[in-house]
N, C-alpha and C positions, 0 to 999 in steps of 0.2 A: 649675638642676639639677632642681628640682621640676617645672618645666614639661616638661622632657624626659621625666621619669618618667610624667607624665600622658599625653603623646603616645604613649609606648611602650605603656602600659596600654590605651589606646584602640585601638591597632593590633592588639594581641593579642585584644581583644574582637571586633573586626570579623572577624578571621581565624577566630575560633572560630565565629561565626555563619555565615560564608560561607567554608568551607574551600577553595573553589575559588580564592579570592584568594591563599591562601598557596602553592598549588601548582597553578596552572592547567595543564591538560593538553589535548592534541589528541586528540579521540576520533574514530576512524575507523569509519565505518558503511557497510555495504553493505545496500541496501534495494530491494525491489521497489516497484512504483509505486502500488499501491492506496491507501496511506496518505500519499502524497507531499505533497499540498497541505496537509493538516492538520499533518503532521510539520514542514514548512517553517515554518509559522506558529509552532509551539511551540518549535522550535529557536532561532529568533531571540530569543524570550523567555528561554529557558534560558541562552543565551550571555551575555545581559545580566545575568542574575541570578548566574551562577556564574563568569564570565570564562573558562570552558573554551571551547575552540574545537572545533567539530564539522565534520568533513569527510565528506561523504556522496556515495556513488556510487549513483545510481538506475538500475535496469536491469530487464529481465524475469527471470522465474524461471529459464528455461533458462540465460541468460547468468550469472546469479548463481551457479548451481550450478557452471558451468564455471570461474568465477573462483575459487571456493573449492577446487575440485578441482586447479586449477593452482597453488595455494599462495599466492595473494594474501593479504596480511595485513590484518586488520580487528580491531576490538575488539567490535563489535556487529553483528548482522545482524537485519533485519526482513523476514519472509517469511510465507507462509501457515503456520498452526499445524502442519499436516501436514509441511511442509518442515522446520520447526524441529525437530520430533520425529525426523525421519529423520537430521538432522545431529547430534542428540544421541546417537542410536544408534551412529553412525559414530565418535563421539568428537570431531567437529569443534567441536561446541557443548558448553559446560559443562553437565553433568548438573544438572537441577533449576533451570536459569536461565531457562526459558521464562516470559515474561510476556505475556498477551494484551492487545493494544492496542484493537482494534475489529473489528466484523463488517461485512461488506458483502454485499448481494445483487447479482444480475445485473440490469442495466438495458438499455434499448433506446433507440437514437437514429437519427435520419435527417438528411439534409442540411438546411442552413439554408433555411427557407422552404418546404420540401417538405411535402406533405400528411402529417399524422400518421396512421399506420395504426392499426387497432383491435387492441389487445393486451389487452383487458379480460377475456378468458376464454381458456381453453385452445383451444377451437375457433376463436376469432377469431385467436389467434396462429398456429395451424396454417394458416389461410387466408392470413394475411399472409406467412408464410414461402413458401408455394407461389406467391403472386403476385409476390414480390420478384424483381427481375432479378439482384441480387447481394447477398450476405450476408457481412458482416465479422465476424470473431471472432479471439480472441487465442490465444497459445500458453500462457497462464497458466491458473490454476484455473477461471476463467469459461469459457475456450475448451474445456477438457477436458470441463466439464459440458455445454456446448452440444452437443458432438458426441454425447454420450450422450442428450441430450434429443431430438435429431433422430431418433435410433433409437427412443426411447420413443414419440414422436408418430407414428411410421410414415412419416416424410417423408425419411429419410436418402437414399434413392436419388434422389428428385425434386430435392433441393437440392444434391446432391453437386457438380454442375457449376457451381453458382453461388457456391460458398464461396470467400471471400478471407481467408486467414489472415495476420495481420501477423507480421513477424519479431519475435523476442524483443526487448523493450524499446521497441517501437513501439506507440503507442496506437491502438486501433481508430478513435477519433475522427479520426485523421489521414486514413485512407482513406475515411471518410464525407465529410469536408470536401472532399477532392479529387474526389469523385464516383466513385471506384473501387468503393465499396460503397454501394448504395442504402439499406441498413439495416444496423445493427451492434449487437453484443452485447458487453458487458464489465461489469466491476464498476461499480455505480452511482457510486461515488466517482471513477471515472476518466472517466465519460461525462457526468455531470450538469452540469458546468461547463466542458466542453471548448469552446474557441472555434470558431466556424464551423459548428456543427451545432445541431440542436434535439433536446433530450432528450425522449423520449416518456413514459417511466415504467419501473417495475420489471416483471419477469415476473409473471404471475398467481400469487397466493399458493400455490395448490396445487402448482405446479411450480417455485417459487422455490428457489434454493440459496444459502445464506449461507456465506461463507468467513470464518473468523477469521484475523486477521493478528496476528502475535506477534513479540516480540523474543527474542533469545538471545545470551548472552555467548560469544564465541569462546574456546575452551579455552586458546589461546595468547595471549590478549589482553594487550597491554602496559599498557593503561589500563582494567583491569576495573572498578575502583572508581568511576572517573569515568563509565564507561559505565553503571554501576548507577544513579548519580545522575541521568543523563539519562533512563533508563527510568522512574525514580520520578517525574520531572517530567512526562513526556509521558503518564503514566497517572494523574496526580493528578485529583481531582474537578474542579479548575479547568480541566483540559484537555478535558473532555467536549464542550464546545460546538464546539471546533475540528473534531471528528469529525462531530458531528451536522450541522454546516453543509454537509458534503460527502456527506450521505446515509448515514452510517455510524452504527452503534450502539456506543458505547464499551464496552470490556471483552471 
C-alpha cells in the first residue's frame, strides 16, 4: 500500500511539472513559410517536452487568408505581424494575443553554380536587375515590397516583362532551381538554405525591408492554453539559435 502511495505521489509530481502529460492536446496551427524551418526544429522539441501533438499547415499568405475566411479551424496562426493585426481587428484572432517570433530581411539568390551578381550597393542592384533575363518574386510580404522597390529604383517598366511571380505557397527558390527565374527575391529565411540554388546575400542595408513574423491565438481555438504553451516554447531564449541559423533575428 505504501509503495502504491509513493507511485501515485510521483505521478502527481510529474504531472505538475509537465501539465501536458496530464492532458495532452492536439494543437492545430496555420503558418506562412518564412519561419518554417526554425519552427519545425522547435516543434519537435516541444512535442517531446510536453507530449502535446502539433499539426501544422504551411502555406502562403494569400492562401492562409483564404483558409481563415472559409472557416477552417485552427488554434494558432503564424503570419506577418501586419496580417496578425488585421485578423485581430476582424475578430478572427484573440485581442492582445500577438507574440512576435522573429524578423527577416529580403534576400537574393541565383541558380546553382551561376555567377553571383553584384548586389553590394543600390546602384549595383539596379544594374543587376536590368541585366537579368528573368526575376522571381513571391506573393507574400517580400514580393509586395519588391514591387514597390522596382518603382522606387525607377526600373519598374524595364523589368515588368521579366517578372515571374510564384503562386501562393510556392517558394521562389523553386523557380530559381528550375531555371524559370535567373535571379529571385524572398525572405532570407526562405532562400538562404533552399536546395538547388546559391544564396547571394541580403539587399543593401539602405533599401532593406524587415518583416516581423508573429503568432496569434484564434478567437475560437479549442486548445488555446496548449497553443499558448507552444508559443512560449518557440519564443523562449533557448529558441533563438533556431531562428538565427536561418538568417532571422528573434523577437
